[in-house]
Every structure is written in structure tokens, then in C-alpha cells.
N, C-alpha and C positions, 0 to 999 in steps of 0.2 A: 612515291619512289617517283625521281624522274629519268625518262627514257629519252636519250639525244641519239641522233643519229648523225654521222659524220664520214667525210668522205678523206683518204688518204693525204695527209699535207692539214689537217685541220685539226683544231687544238679545242678544248674544254679549260676553263678557267675554275679552279676552285678556290672561294675565299673562306680563309675561316674566321673563327668569331673575333679571335687578335689583331686580325690586317693581314696576315700573307697571307699567300699564295699560293697554292699546288697547282704546276699545269699538267695537264694529259696531253700526250702530239700522238694523234695519230700516224704514227711511220710509214706503216706497209698493209694491206688484205692481201692476203694470197689466199682462195677458196676460203675453210670456213676457220682461218687465224687471223687474228689481228694482231698486228704488231706496235704494240706502245712504250712512248718515253715518258718519263715522268719527270717532272723540275717540283723541288721544294727543296728547302732547307732542312739541313740533314739531322735534325731531330724531330723531326716526323714521318712515324717512322711506317713506309709503305709497303706489304706482303704482299701475296698472291690470296687468295680469299684460302684455300684447302691448308695454307698452311696459318690462317687465323682463327678457324677452326680447331685447329690442333692448338691452339697455345691455349684456347680459353676451356678443351674438353682435356686438355692434356694426355691425348692419345696420339703422339707422336710415335712412328717407328724408330726406334735407336740400334 
């Protein structure tokens, strides 16, 4: 696992094996909350961690 430290207004870029990129921007930090903006192709799924776990386990409350 890579751990990075970023300030508001900074970003990280994730390059996929096919050459496409996903950019994660730190928009705002307020207390213990970080607001992120994520840029990437629409066909690259981006979901919150708890949603990803539900998709894997099939444990979603409906």
C-alpha cells in the first residue's frame, strides 16, 4: 500500500495498465472529512469502499 500526504488543491494521478489515467483531486479538508474529486473515463467504476464491499459480499441492505 502506498500512503500519500496531499493538501487541498493538490492531486494524485493513477495510471492504469492500458495507459488511461484517473486523477484524484483533494478539493477541501474540513476537520476529519476530506472532499475528493475524481476524474477518469466513465467506464472506470469508482465507488466508496463500503459499497465495493457490499458488491463483493452481496450484503447490500435493500
